[in-house]
C-alpha positions, -999 to +999 in steps of 0.1 A: +000+000+000+013+034-009-002+069-010+016+096-030+012+133-024+032+160-043+061+157-019+055+126+002+052+089+001+029+075+028+033+037+034+032+011+062+062+010+084+093-009+074+123-021+094+146+006+081+123+033+095+133+024+130+162+047+135+144+079+125+112+066+142+131+062+175+147+097+171+112+112+167+099+093+197+128+104+218+126+141+209+112+161+238+099+189+215+080+164+195+066+145+224+057+176+245+021+176+234+017+140+222+029+117+250+060+108+269+095+104+254+102+068+245+134+049+247+145+026+219+128-005+233+095+014+236+099+028+201+107-006+187+076-021+203+055+007+190+069+003+154+061-035+156+026-027+170+019-005+140+033-031+116+011-057+133-019-035+129-013-035+092-010-073+092-041-080+113-064-052+103-051-044+068-046-007+075-029+014+101-006+044+107+015+055+077+052+064+076+059+096+057+089+096+034+101+128+017+102+121-020+131+144-027+155+128-002+140+094+006+141+103+043+116+093+069+101+125+082+072+114+105+040+095+106+003+100+101-029+082+112-052+064+108-052+044+140-077+030+164-061+022+197-081-002+220-111+016+235-110+046+211-145+057+199-135+057+162-106+060+139-082+088+147-061+106+121-030+120+139+003+133+128+039+136+141+069+150+124+106+152+131+114+188+141+135+196+110+104+189+088+079+210+108+067+243+094+071+232+058+035+222+050+042+185+053+017+181+082-012+195+061-002+175+030+001+142+049-030+148+070-051+154+039-039+121+024-046+103+057-081+118+060-088+107+024-076+072+032-098+070+063-129+083+046-125+070+010-106+038+014-117+026+049-152+040+045-153+057+079-183+078+088-164+100+113-128+107+121-113+122+153-081+138+163-073+137+201-054+169+209-040+181+242-053+216+251-018+231+250-010+218+215-020+249+195-001+238+164-022+206+161-054+226+169-046+249+140-040+220+117-072+202+127-092+234+122-076+239+088-087+204+079-122+214+089-125+195+121-144+211+151-134+210+187-161+190+206-144+195+240-129+171+264-128+134+254-128+105+278-101+080+267-094+045+281-065+038+305-037+046+305-048+078+286-077+086+310-055+108+332-043+130+303-065+159+293-074+157+256-099+173+234-118+157+206-116+173+172-139+157+147-156+157+114-179+134+095-175+122+059-200+148+046-181+175+064-149+162+049-163+164+014-169+201+019-135+206+037-117+187+010-131+209-018-122+240+002-086+227+007-083+219-030-093+255-039-068+269-013-038+254-031 
């Protein structure tokens, strides 16, 4: 499986992604609003979990590869951790690739995948209240903040807000985004 955008290749994780994946998961600036910093063992287990999700479910989070360099730059949803209300499209980029429009580009492709390929009726983004960059991206995608979301343990102690939109709302948002470019 492979999704192409103008500057990115989105695909399931591969073994060679581990080094950059682990750097991203160990970066305090990246993890400040998305979870705790992970050591290499935790990063390896997470990479294997995402790869296993692809094997068992036939879909999962996507690694983002910059076409011009062939480098791993981050990852995008969709995912559905145990106990989540529906599929989440999330995003995480290595610091050197932030602020270049890659988050919007990859998130649009991941939203299209969730709605068009997986047939989801609704997609969420769980965003911490202090994560203004992700809030801005979710709003630009057309998602609305529905307020606090109750997540299952071990995430129940971490304040998160649910940003969401339906397939019909995405159709409108997608047309607007296409016209913006």
